[in-house]
N, C-alpha and C positions, 0 to 999 in steps of 0.2 A: 891713569884712569882705566876703568873697565866699564864695559857696555853689557847691557842685559837684552837678550832677545826672548820675547814672550812665547813660550810654547803652552798654549792653553789646551789643556784636556778636561774640558767641563763635563765631567760624568755627574751622576746624581749625588750630590753632597748632602748627606743627612746629618742632622744634629738631634739626638733624642735627650731630652732634659726632663727627667721625672719631677724635679723640684719645680714648684710653682714660682711664678714671679711675685713681686712685692704687692700687686694689687689682686689678691686672690678673689675667687668667686665662690658664692654659696651654691647649694644645690639647685637653686632656681636661676643660677648664672648671674646674680648680682653680686655686689661686693661683699665679701665675708670678713667678718671679725675672726680674730684668733680664736681657736677652741672650737670652731665649727666641727660638727659631727663627721661630715664627710671632707677629707682635705681635697684641694684642687690640684690637678696635674696639668701641665702645658707641654706641648711639643712643637719644634720648629723643623720643618722639612723643606729643602729646596729641590726642584727639578730643574731641567734647563729651560722651563717656561714659567714655572710658577714657584712663588714661596708661600707656604701654608704655616700660619702660626695659630694653633688651636688651644683653647683652654677649655676645661670641663671638669666638673667633680668626678673624683675616681669611680670607676664603673663597679657597681654593686649589684648583685643579683635581686632582681625584683624592685629596684629603685631606678626612678627616671633620672637621667644625667643630660642636662641640657648643655649643647656645645656652643662656643663662640668661636667659630672657624673664619680667620681672617685671610683671604685670599688676594694675593698681589701678583699682578702680571709682571714679570722681570723685564720685559722689553721696554716699558715706559715707566716702571714702578708706579703702577696706578692700581686702584682697587678694581676687582671684578664687579662690574655694575649690572650686568645682565647674565642670565643663564641658570642652570640647576646643578645641584651637588646630591649625590647618593653616597651614603655612608653606610659601611657594612662591617660587621665583625665576622671575620672568616678564618677557618681552618681548612679543611679539605674542601668545604663549601660554605657559604654564607650561613651564620646562625641567625643574624637578625640583620634587617636592612631597611633604611628609610631613605626617601627622596624629598628634597626640599627644592620647590619649584623656582624660588627667587630669593635673593639676598634679603635680610631684614633690614638692613641699611647699606649703603655702598661698601662692597667688600667683605660683608659680614654675613654668614649664612648661620642659622641657629636650628640645627635638627636636635632632636631628642632621642636618645637610645634607652632602652630598658631591657638590660640582659636577662637571660633566662637561665644560664649555666655558668658556674665559675670555671676559671681556666685561663690559658694564655692564648691570645688571639692576634691576628694581624688586623689593625684597624685601617680600612680601606676608604679613600675619597675618591670618587669619580666626578671630575668637574667637566661640564659641558656648557661651553660659551658660544655666542655667535661667531667668535673668531678662531677658536681652537678648542681641543679636548685635551685633558689631563688626567693621569691616574697617579695618585699619591698614596704610598703604603707606609703605615708606621708599624714596624713589627714588634712583637713581644709585648702588647699591651694586656695587662692583667684584669681580669674580672674577679673581684672579691666576693667571698661567699657572704659576708656581712659587714656592716660599717666598723665594727670592732677590729676586724682584720685589716680593713683599709687604713684606719687610724694608726694601728700598731705597726704596719709595714711603711707607710709613708711619713708619719709623724705630722708635726705642725708644718705650716707654710711660712718659712722664713724669707724666701727669696734669695737672690745672690747678694752676698755682702757687698755693699759698696757700689753695686751696680746703678746705672743711670737709666731712668725710665723714660722711654721716648714712643710714645703711642703710635700705632698705625695711623690713626686719624690725623696725626701731626705729620707723619712722613708722607702721607698721601697728599698733602696741601703744599708741599715744597718740591723742588727738584732734588730727587734722592735716588741714590743707587749704591748697591752693595755688589761686591765681587769676592770670590774666594781667593785665598793664598794659594799660589802654585809654585811649583818648582820650574825654574827657567835656566837658559844657558847663559852665563856670565862670560863676556869677553873683554879684551883691553879696548880702549876707545881713545880715539883722538878728536879733540873738540876743535873745529875750525870754522871757516865759512866758505860758501860757494857762490858762484854767480850763474844765473840762468841764461841759457842761449837756446834759440830754436833749433831743433833736430833737423837734419838734412830731410827733405820730404814734407816738412810740415809748413814750408814756405816756398813761394815761388815768384820770382820777378817776371813782370809782363812788359814786353818790349813793344815798340811800334811796328806793325807789320806793313806800314806804309809810310810814305812822306807826306805831311799835310798838315792841316790845322786839327788840334785836338778839341772835341767837345765833349763835356761830361754828360753822360746819359743817366746816372743815378743820382737822384736828389741827395743833396747833403753828402757828397762823397768826400769825406775827410779822414784823416788818420785815425784808426780806432773804429771806423764805421763797420757794422757787420755787413758781410756779403753773402749771397747764396750761390751754390754751384749753378753755373750757366747764366747768372744774371748779367745783363749788358751794363757795362761800366762806363765805356768811352766809346766814341767814334772818330775815326781820322778821315777827314774830307781833303781831297785835292782839287776839288772843283774851282775852276778860275785860275789855276796855276798854269803858267806857260810851259813849265818844265816839270817833270816827275808828276804829270797829271794821272793818276791812277785810273780814272774813268777812260781816258784815252788808251792807256796801256791796255785795260781789259778789252776794250773794243778791238784793237789791233791783234790782241791775243786770240780773242774769239774768231776773228776772220781768218787768222793763220790756221787755227785749230780746224775749222769747217772746210778750208781748202785742203789741209792735210788729210782729213778724214775722207773727203770725196776721192781724192787721189788713191788713198789706201784702199778704199773699197773697189775702185775700178782695177787696180793691179791685182786685187786678191782674186778676182774673178778670172782675170787673164792668166794668172798663175795656176789656179785650179784647172783652167782650160789647157794648161801646158803651153801657152803662147809665150810668156816672158820667163826668163830664167830665175831661179830662186834668189840669186844674189841681188837682182834688180828689185824684186819684191820685198826683200828683207830692208833694203835701203829705204824704201818708201815707208815700211812699217815702223822703222825707227824714228823717221822724221814725224810720223803721226803721234807716236807715244810722247815725244818731247813737246810738240805743239799742245797735246792733250794736258800734259803735266803742268806746263806753264800757265795755260788758261785756267785750270783748277786752282792752282795755287794763287793766282791773282784774285780770282772771283770768290775764293772761300772766305766766308765771314763778311761778305761785301753786301751792303743793304742800301736803301735809299739815301741814307745820311752818309754813307762811306764805310770804310773798313771798321769792324766792330771788335772791341776788346771785351771779353767776357770773363767771369771769375771762374777759375779752373776747379774749386772745390769750396765747401762752406768754410768761412773763416772771418777775417777781418782785414782792413786795409792797414798793413804794417807801416808803409811809408808811401808818400805821393811825391813824385820828382817834377811834376809839372803843373802848370796852371790851366784853368779852363780858358780856352781861346788861343793858347801858345802854338807855335809852330815846332813841330818835331821831325827830324830826320828818322828815316827807316832804320831800325835797330837800336834806337834810344830807348833806355829804360823809362817806362811810364811810371809805374807803381809796383809795389810787391804785396802779395797776399800771403797771410799766415793763419795756422789755427794753433790750439793749445792743447792737442792731444798728445804731443810727443816733445819733450825738452832733452836737452843736453845739459847736465849740471857739471861745471868745471870747479874744482876745488884744488887747493895747493896745500902742501904740507912741508915741513921741514925736512931736508935732505937726510937728517940723522935718523929717520925712519926708514930709510931705503932697504935696509936689510931685514926689517920686520914686517912689511907690508905684502909678502908673498904668501898665501893669497889674502886678499881682503875679504872679510866674511860677509859684510853688509854695509851700506852707507844709509844712514838717516838724514833727513832733511826737513825743514820746517817750512810749511805754506801757511796760507790764510786760514785754513781750516784745520791745522794742527800739524803734529808729526806724522811723518810716514816714511817707509824705506823701500828700496829697490826690491828686496826680497818679498815684501807684501803686495807690490803692485805689478810684479813681472817685469821690472826693469833689469838692467845688466850693466856690469862693468865694461867699459870700452877700451881704456887704456890707462897705464900707470908710466909716467915719465921716467926716462932712464938717464937723461943727463940734466944739469943745471947749469945756470948762466953765472958768471963771476959776479955780476952786479944784483943778481937775484937767485940766490941759492935755494929755490924752493922746486919740489917735485909736482908736477901738474897731474891731476887725476881727473879722468872724464867717465861719466856714467850716463847711460840713457834712462830717462825717467817717462814710463808709460801710463801717465795719468794725466787729468786735467789740473794743471797747477794754479793757472789764473794769476801769474805774476809776470810783471813786464820783463821783457828781454833786457839783460844787463843790471837787473836788480839783485840784491844779494840776499842770502839765506843763511841760518845757522846750520851747520853741517857736523855730524858725528860719524867717524869711521871706525868701524869695528875690525879687530885683527886678533890673531892669536889663538891659543888652544882653549877650548870650552871648558867651564867649569859649573856644576850644577849648584843652584842656590835658590832660596825662597824669594820670590818677587811680587810686587804689587804695583799697581798704577801710581805714578807720582802724585796725583790729585788725591791720593788718600792720606798724604802726609800732612800733619799740622806741625808748624815750626814756631818755637818760642826761644829766642835769642840763642839760636844755634842748636837747640835740643829739638828732637823729633819725637812725634807720638802718632797714634793712629786710633780711631775709634773701632772697637772690635764688637761684632754683633754676637752677644752671648746666646740669645734667644730672640724670638719675634719682636719684643718690645723692651729688651733688657740689653744694654750696651756697657761698655768699658772703655775708658781712656787708658791706653797702655804705652809707655815709653818704649822706643825701638832705637836700634842702632843701625844706620843705613850704610850701605856699601856702594857700589858703583851704580851709575844711573845714566839713561839717555833721556831723550825728550819724553818718553811715554812712561817709562818703567824704572823702578829702583829696587836694588837687591837689599834684602833685610838680613843683616848678619846676626842680630839678636832681638827676641822679642815676639816673634811670630813663627808659626809652623804651618805647613801645607795643610789645607782643609779648613782652617778658620776663615772667617768671613769679615772683611773690612769695609767701612763706609768710604765710597769714592766721591759721592756728591751728597752734600748735606751734613758733613761732618761737623762744620762750624756750629750749625744749629744744634746738633746733639752735644757738643761741647758746652755751649750757652746753657743748655738744659741742665747740665750737671753743676753748673755755677748758680742756678736760681734758687736751690735749697729747698724747693717744694716739688712734690710729685703731682703732675696734673691727673685730674680724674677722666675717666672715660667720658667721651661726648655723646654716648648712646647707651641705651639699655640692652643688654646682652640677651 
């Protein structure tokens, strides 16, 4: 099997289609019958922010041409509901320009241009919304001298033969998304599974720092409970104990410390006055430091209720090894705290791959939110096993995952390991595929409201992407969300009318 790594170079992908779609518009931007004096043209242009699908009667000198400009925000594939659009015919400088302050209906702006001079121009749309701005240029748009020239040049509007009509108004009402076909790197792939482990440093065991009775300070302290850094979780009290009584030990340590401190300060004055030798002073100083350290260690984290156990970082209680009110010896593990910011993924592959896995190119894994990889999230390979056991002839592979996985420790996930030399190929998201009894097809966007269902031959794939060996080429646009609805539109046998007046 082979794997695909998606290298997306999303430049401005433009599709210029002088042929009109199957629902042509007349000079007043209504639906036109065949034989209309001025034929309709349409264009579909994508930038990295916006899709523009615009229809209008061919531009003729002295005649008004009303546009139906459909603007779709690509991030959510929703219509532009607020903002203004300025449309210009430009060469070295604008010949004519008009501004529309608001859409006539959601996503649709209806400016009217009346050209003054024949020629070939750039048709420029400047979109200004509350969220962003965009400039979309359609090059080489012709302004005809008269209607006869336009009709002779463009002919009748027949639309794309066999195309599926799926209007913008339909797409805007559903979860819909398109992406361009791109070239990506294709690798060999091993399909296997892996197990999640917490990475060192992402969890910590908290031990009893004194001997005594444990009291839970956090309400509802149970496994999985969320904790905050510095939050008081438990206290350990030795009050009433005849042995290992921490309060008694602290009092004794404090007394020793104060006595050692007084002796140290007295000897220091004598030493500075050169009354006692240096060796005698250093001996007293050492005794003072030991007493100080012992007292600070015993009294650290000690409150009115006893020794305190606090959370070392934000996370959750991974395990709790003691019950509220139990007696604990100093050093006993009370609980462990973990977070989910860093994981170790352990996976195993057959020893037959040993000679092929140097180096591993990438590791893909599946989480609750979908497929991801160590290359995408800044993870890293940790180790590849060099030996196998007789009863378990598998090589272990460990990788660090630097993202919030939100999966329990010990749970399993699907894993794909990529290796080998890269090959170039056309790739699309797996979500774009439609399958019928082992045969695959995709919905290709021919223009703004015109689509085509096209059979394809697939190559290797991972959790996100699939290689297309036949049927698509780079730069074409496929539907990744909403493909089924477009497919159903092709089976309805009717072409829906526009839900608005252009």
